[in-house]
C-alpha positions, 0 to 999 in steps of 0.5 A: 519535486516542486509540487506540494503534497497533501494528505487528508487522513493519516491512519496506518497507510497514510502514516507509512506513505508520509513517512516514506515520502519524507524519508526519501526527501522527495519533498521537504516540510513546506511541501507536505501538508497533513490533516487528520480527524485527531490532529494530536495524533500527528504531533509526534510524526510532525516533530520528526519530519517537520510538515504542516499540520492543517485542516482539510480545507487548507489541504484542498486549497494549497496542495497540488496532489492530495491523497485521500487516506481515509476510510471508504465510507468517508469519501463522499462526505469529505469530497463534498466538503472540499471540492469547492476548494479544489482547482482543475489541475489538482490531482486527488488520489484514492487509496481506498479498496472499494472506491473506483475511478468512476466513483471519484469522478462522480463525487468530484463532479469535475472539480479536479483530476482523479487517480486510483492507487493501491499501496501497501504498508511496507512503504514505511520501510521504503519497500512498498508495492503500489498499483496505480490507474490514471484517469483519461486525460492525465498527461504523461508528465503528471503520470511520471510525477505521481509515479515518482511519489509512489517510487519514493517509498518502494516500487509502482506499476501502472495497471488496468483498473480491472486488475485492482481486485487482484492487486488488493489481494496480491500486494495490498493485503498480503503483508498481513499474510506474510506477517502471519507466516513470520509469526508462525515460523517464529512460534515454530522456532520457540517450539524447537528451543529458540528464544522468541526474539531470535526466532522472529529475526531468523524468520523475517530475514529468511523471508526477506532473503527468499523474496530478494532471490525471486526478484533478483535472480528472475528464476521461477519460484518453483525452481528456487524451491527445488534448489533447496530440496535435496533428495530424502532431505529435511526441506522436502520433508517440510514441503510435503508436510505443508502440502498435506496441510493445504499451504498453497491452497489456503493462500489461494483461497485467502486471496480469492476471499480478499478479492471477492470482498472488494468486489462486494464492496463495489457492488454495494455502492451501486 
């Protein structure tokens, strides 16, 4: 890719994306500019990947595609600071849960093009899942370049913006649910006598393998579950206990709460 990529903000999500992009060698050091409220926190990452550490104005002046990777409440302030330096052909990408395309358009006042996206932290290990919504008028060539950035650290899909609440609950926040599952499985292993480090390793690999089976076989998750559950066997005993304790209902309700929280964040701004 020939374009210069910029990041304003480099917290957990921004760092995962920067590392994912640089690991994939989509761009090289002179094509990546990163700013952060605390520049000293970028030194270790900058030493590893040799990108430019700059201020917000420099990112706005020189980057062709800019990721705004800061907390939602900072968006209006930062965009107000940088919009005088933005060019019409620049793409400004929101990765904040509560910031819509309409919000971005209003804040930018036509200074540049805008995109909304929701990546997740597995970008750090090149297994991210990102949803992308494009502002009207962004041509197919630019869309392809933006998708290539997200696909450099995982998978990406273009969605209608009305589905973003679902995406935030389904893939944006869900790594936390899975980490809790792995932690709980690890605790179960420890309870049954396995050393903790080994228990987490077994649990994480089991989750990874199960996810790959869903993606690569194309079979319904229920069918894959049934393949493991022998009549009167150990697995169906465990599944029955999970059902008794509301396993699936807890996950569904957690996702509903996540989506409702995002909806409320959007409503609060109006």
